[in-house]
N, C-alpha and C positions, 0 to 999 in steps of 0.2 A: 522528519521524525520517525512514522511510519515504519523504515526498514530500521531506527533504531530502536524501538523496541522487545524485537525478540533477541535478539542481540545483546541486550542489558540485563532481558530475564535470562540468560543462559548463564548469561556471566556470574549473573547472582548465585543462581541456583548450582554452579559449580562452589564458586566462595561458601555458598552454606556447607557446600557438600563436605569439602576438601575441610574444613572447620571443625567438622561433625568427627571426619574419619581420624584427624589428627590432634581428638580432644579425647575420647571415647579409648576407655581399658577395658577390651573383651577381662575372662577368665580364663587363671593360667592357673594348671596343675602345677601339683606341690613337686614335683616332680622336673619342673617347668624351670624352679628354681637353680639348681643342682647349675645349668650353667649362668646361673650369673655371679660378675662377681666385682659390682662398683654396689654402692648403696644407692634403691630404688625403690618408685612406688609402685604398689601392686595390688591386685586383686584375684586373690587364691579363695578357688571351695577344695576343701581337701573331708577327713573324715576323721573325727577327735579320738586320740590314742586315746584306747582304755587306760583309768586311773590313774590318767594325769594329769587330769582340772586340779586346782591347788590354788588358795590365796592366799595373799601373802601381805600386809600390812594395809589394805584396798586396792588389793591388784593382784588381778586373773593370770593366771599362768595356764600353760597346757601346751600338748603337741597336735601337731595333724597330720596325717600318710595320702597318701592314697596309695598302698600295696607296697613301691618302692621305694618313695623318698619320704622324711621324715623332718619337720621343723615346728621349734620351738616359736611359742605367742605368748606376749605378754599386753593385757591391756587394761586401760583403770576402767575399769568397772563392771556390771556385771552381766550375766547374759547364761541361761539357763539350758546349760548341754548337760546332753550323756552320759554319764563320765562311768559306772555302772561297764553297758552293752561295748562303751567304748564305737559307737558306728554310729555319733549322731552327724548329720553332715552341715558344716559352713561355711559359711563365705565371709573369708577375712581382708579389709580394707585395713588398707598399712604402707609405712616401710619398713623395707625388705635391709636386714644385712648381712651382709652374703660372710663375712669373715667367723660367724656365731652363728648360722642356722636360724638370726632371730624377728619374726615380725612382731612389730611398735603396730600393731594396729591404734587405728581410731576408729573403726569400728567390727562388729561381727553382728553375722547374722547366726541365728540356725533357724536346718531348715525342719517342719515336721512333717516325721515318721511317716504319716501316711498323706504327704503329699510328696516322697518319690516319687521315684518310676525307675 
């Protein structure tokens, strides 16, 4: 029985690590979306495009970019974004539709300028 304890422990450890690696999503840049051909779940970090924030029937619309590429974001909610300077950094989690370069966001997190490095 003592011989099997390390084997079972290793198997469980590798199983848990494999599960976490397959189910974790790292941040993508906005430019990473350029090559996406199919609808997919994404977590994207980008800068709010200056002057792009607007509200329409309770839906928030804005664009994010990384200096090389830009996509639209549609969010059913409100987040205080820096629409004037256009330098607010956000993390958008949602579904990306490559045909119209749009992310339908499930959540939007804004980054405080004092926390950016």
